[in-house]
N, C-alpha and C positions, 0 to 999 in steps of 0.2 A: 445792968448796963450793956447796951447793944455794942458788939465789936465792930470796927470798921471793916468792910471788904477791901481785899487787896485791890489796888487800882493799878492796872497795867499801863494806863496811859501816862501815868507820872513817869515811869521809866523812860518811854521814848521822848517825853518833854525834858527830863532832866539830863539825858545823855549829851546834847549839845553844850549845855553849860559845864559839865564835867570835863568834856574834851577840851575846853579852853585851858586847862591846867594840866593836861597831858603831857606838855613839852617839859614840864618840871620833873615829873615822874621819869620820864625817857632819860632826860639830862642827868639825874641823880645815877640811874641805873648805868648809863652808857660810861660816864667818868668814873664810876665805882669799879666796872669791869676792866676799863683800860688801864688805870693805876693799879688796881688789884693785881691784875695780871702780870705787871712788871714787877710788883712786889713779891708776888709768888715765885717768879722766876729767880730773883735774888734769893729768896729763902730756900728754894730748892737747890740752887747752887752752893749755898753755904752748908745745907745739910748733907750734900754729896761730896763736899770738897775735903781736902786732906787736913785742913785746919780744925783741929779738935774743939778749940773755944768757940768758933763760929758754928760748928756742927751742933754743939750742945746748946748754945743761946737758940739757934734757929729751931730746934727739936722742942725746947721748952716754950717758946713763943708759939709755935704751931699748936702744941697741946693745950695751952691756957686759952688761946683764941677759940679753938674748936670746942671748948667746954663753956664757953661764955655765951649766955644768952644775948641775942642781938639787940633787944630792947635795953637790957642792963648796960651794954658797951655805949649804946646811943646816949643814955643818960649821963654816963661818966665822962664821955667825950663833950657833951654839951655844956655839963655843969662843971666839971673838973678841968678840962683843958684851958679854959679861959684864966682860971685861977693859976694853973701851972705856969702859963705864958706870962702872967702879971708877977709872979714871984721870981722867975728866972730872967726875964728881959723887960720887965716894968713897961709892958704894952698890952693895951686893952684891945681885946678881939671879941668882946661881947656884941659890938655892932656889926660883925660879920652876918653875911646872909645865912639863914639857917641850913640852907641846902649845903654849904660848905662842911658844916658839922656832921650832916648826914653821909656826905661822900666820904669824909674822912673814917667815919665808923665802918661803912662798908667796904672800904679799901682795906682797913686792918683785918676784917673777918674773911672777905673773899680772898686775900692773899694768902691767909693760912690754908684754906681749902685748896686753892690753886697749887700751893707748894707741894702738897701731896699728890695732886693729880699729875703735875708735870714731873715730879720725881719718879712715879711709878712709871709714867709713859717713857721717859728717858731710860729708865733701867730696863725696861721690856726691850729695847732696841739692842741688838747683839753688839758687844763691845769689839767683836771682830771686824766689824764695818770701820770702826774708828782706826783700827790698827792698819786695815787694808788702804784707808785713805792716806794715812801717813805715809805708807810704803810707797805709794805712787807720787808722792811729792807735794801733797797739801800741808799747809801749816796745821798745828793743832786747832788753832781758832776756826780756820776754814773747814776742817773736818767735822767739827761741832755743828757750826753754822749750816754746812751745806749737805751733809752726810746724815748726822744724827738727829738734828732738829726737825727736819721736814718729816721723817718717819715717826718721831715722836708727837707731832702734832696731830697726825692721823690717828694715833692710838689716843691721845688725849681728848679729842675732839667730842666724843659722846659725854664724857663726865664734865667738860667744859660746859657743854650746852645745858646740862642738868644743873650745874652750879649757877649758871646766868639766869636761869629760869627762877631758881629758888630766890636769887638775889633780887630779882624783880619784885617776886611777892614780898620779901622781908622789907623792901624799900617803902611799903605801905605804912611801916612802923614810924616813918619821918614825921608823920602829923603829930605825933606826941610831944614833939618840941617845937610845934607851932608852924612847921613848914606846910604852906598851902599848895599842896600837890593834888592829885586826883582824889585820894581818900580825905584831905584837909578840906577840900572844896565841897565834898559830900557832907562833911560834918557842918560846915557853915550853912549849906542849904537847909539841912535838918534844923538847924538853930534858928535859922530865920523863918521856918514854919512851926516854931514853938515845939519842936520834938515830932511833928506829924510826919508821916510818909517816910519814916526811917528805913523800913523793911524794903520799900520800893527803891528809894535811893541807894541803899547798899547793893540791891540786885543789879541796878545799873552798873555800879563800880565792878561787880563780879563779871558782868557780860563784857565790859571794856577789857578787863584782864584776861578773859578767856580768849579774846580775839587777838591781843598781843601775844600771848603765849603760843597761841596756834601759828601766828606768822613767825615766830622765833623757830619754833620747832620746824617748820618747812623749810626755813632758811638754813638751818644747821643741817637738816637732812639732805638738802641740795648739795651743800658744800661737802659733807661727808661722802656722798656718793661720786661727787666729781673727783674728789681726791683718790677714793679706792679705784675708780675707773681709769684714772691717769697711771695710778701705781700698777695696776694689772696689765695695761697696754705696755708699760716699760719693761716688765719682767720677762724673762726667758726661761726656758726648761734649766738653763745653767745657773739660775739666780741663786742657788744655795752656795755655789763655789764662789761666785763673783757677784757682790751685791748691786742691784741696778743702779743706785745712785753712784755707787763709785765707778762702775762702768761708764756712766754718763760723763763724769768728770774726767775720766782718762781719755776718752774720745775727744772731749773738747780741748784738752791740753794738747793731745797730738795734732789737732786741726791747727 
């Protein structure tokens, strides 16, 4: 039996049809990153906090989530969460959009990874800067918000970018629960062609993901360079004795 030759024209013809569902993929990624980051901040706070119970619970959660394959958790959320909600609250969520189950799954996973990223970044900032901010009159909350967090963001940004890119690729698994996103649309097109042109269609999906990842990397690189540049301009030769953010808020208070 003669094998069919790879048809490049199929790739360019199918890309516009795939792009019609790109908004679903980007929406799942965006909300997963947004809520996952907030969840990660709470987990990092609990792990770094003085409450031993919260610290142990956060550490255990992070360990379990980081050891759980994304597709396994996706199936657990999609098939198990409706049953749990039904038993506890007698409410049926089976009719919810499949994107909601995908977002819940990736929030749980992304939050665990972000907790470690934020914890490491916060720990990397000298605690002396916090004490210096308290000394000049800032409240503990403002000292963390205005002095510690901005510097921690700069440190965490590269790992945050990598985790966001990985989440974008992992979100392709959402088609396994019936979500019609980029990959789900590709599978539908293959089915409509009775299994033909599968290689070409998946190649088109790869090209789209390559472009998205490239744009994300450029965006994060720009933000990182901008933050590093602003930080360098704000620093002075005496920065080791008086952190630049602390000096900034001192000058602002004096003004």
